[in-house]
N, C-alpha and C positions, 0 to 999 in steps of 0.2 A: 474433693468436694467441689462442686462448682460454685463460683464467686456469688451467682443469684442465691442459692440455697443458702449460702453463708450469711449473706445479706438479709434473707427472710427471717431464717433463724435467730439473727442477732436481734431483728427488730422485734418479733415474739418473745423473747426472753428480756427485753427492755422493757416492755409495756407491762409485763406481768411482774416486774420487780419494782421496789421502791420502798424506802423507808419513811415512815411517815413523823413528821416534826411536831404534829398535833398531841398533846397531853391525852393520856389513858380516858381521861373522863370526856374528852371531846369526840362526837361521834364522826365518824369517816364522811367524806365525801360521797355521793351517789353517783354515778357515771351514767351516761345514757347517751342515743344518737340521735340526729336532727337531718332529715333529709332538706336540701334547700334547692331553690331553683337554680343555683350557682354553677352546680357543678353534679355529677352522676354519683362522686363521691360523697358520702354522708358526714357531716359535721361531728366530731367528738366533744363532749360536752360533760360537764359536772357542775353539780350544785350543793351549797350547805347553808345551814344557818349559822347566823354569827351574833355572839353576844356583844353586840355593839349599835348604836343607834345609826340611821342612814347615813347621816351627815359625814359620820368617821369613816364609813366604808367607802363612800363615795370619794373622800378625801385620799384614803388607800391606795383605793383602786386607780385614781388619776396622778398618782405621785409615780409616773412612769419611770422617771431616774433610780427611784427605790426598787424597781423589779429585781433586780438582782440580788437584792439583800432580801425580800419577802418571798420569792420563789426561788427555791434553792437550784431548780434545774436550768436556770437562764445563766449563761456563762458570762455574757455582757448583755448590758441594757443602758443606754444613755440617750438623753434626749439631744438631737442633732439641729432641731430646726423647729420653725414655725410658720404656718399658711393661714395666716387670718387668726381665727380663734382656734385652728387645727394645730395638733402637736406630732411632729414626726420624730419616731422612737428606733433606735438601731436596736435591734433583738438579736442575739446569736444564741443557739441550744445545740450542745454537742447530741449526736445520735451515734448507735453502733457502738458504745462504751468509749466514746471518744474518737473514733476512727473519723467520723465525718462530722460536719457542721451544718444546721440548717441555720441560715441567717435572712434578714429582711429588714428594710426600713418600712415602719407600719405607719400610716397617719391616724391619729385618733382624733376623733371628733369630740366636742364636749359633750357631757351628758344631758340628753333630752327626753322629756316626759314619754312614757310609754304604758298606757292603760293606768293600772294601779303602781306603777314603778317607774323606772327612768332606765336608758339604756346607754351604753357608751361603745359606739362601733369603731373600730380599726381595719383599715384595708392596706393591703401590699402596696408601696408604691414602687420598690424594685427589691430585688432579693435571689436567690438561687433556687427558689422555687417559683412554680406557675401563680398561684395561689396562695395567699396567708390572710385570711378572715378572721378577728376574733370580736364577740359580741358581749359583751358584759350585760347582766340585768341584774338591776338592784331594787327590791322592793322591800318596803316596811312591814314586819310582822308585828310589833307593837313600837313603843318609845325607846326601848333598849335593846331590841332585837331585828335582824335584818336577813332577808333571803340574798343569797347571790349566786346566780349562775353565768357561766362563761360557756360560749360556744366556739369550737375553733374549726375552722375549715382549712385544710393544707391539701393542694393540690401538687403533687412532688413534679419534679422536673429532671428526674434520673434517666440515665440511659436505660436502665434495667426495669420493665415494668413491675409494679408490686402491686399485690391483690390490695383492692380498696378496702376490705375489712382490716388489712393490715395496718393501713395509714390512719383510718377511722381510729382503730384501739390506739395507736400511738398518740393521735389529736386527744382522745378521751384521757389518757394517763396525763397527758401535759395540761389538760385541762383541770382534772383531779388536783395536781400538785400547784396549779395556779390559785385554784378558789382555797385552798388548804393554806396557803403560806398568805393570802389576804386576809383569811379569817383570823390566823395566827396573829398578825402585824395588827389587824384593827382591834381586836380583844386586846393586845400587850399594852396598846395607847388609851384604851379605854377607863377611867376610873369605876371601880367595882366597891 
């Protein structure tokens, strides 16, 4: 079997697998794709309703050092520096069942107003991919509930080209696990 076929097969399998950490009564996140002006590859995305106030969700999403605990898929997540009001975070995620790792230093800007909600944007500073952008969108449903969306754009820098649909699918799976982890963490710390 060729190495390219093995890598592609492993990515397809990894993107379709996943065990939910959510309770049985929590709806699954919804995955979707977003075309951006930044690349021909679509961003993978996911959204979920969170039974927690917007302030709690913002606090959890901006707790970058806690990503490794809230998002089970992250192997490493630690704050490594600050640039003004932006935060540099080292992120490492295993892929291909641990055979390889995607890593990057992502600079997250503070939350900014955006329409009826707010956004937190992270952009790659350096890493082993060409591009890694994250865009959290947080919007209030009511006093006790919040919509949480995450768009992840990954442009690989692998010696073997991968179909863009595979890359987008893997990014959507990662976004799914991220919003699910943030929802679970936000709901755990919210008094009910």
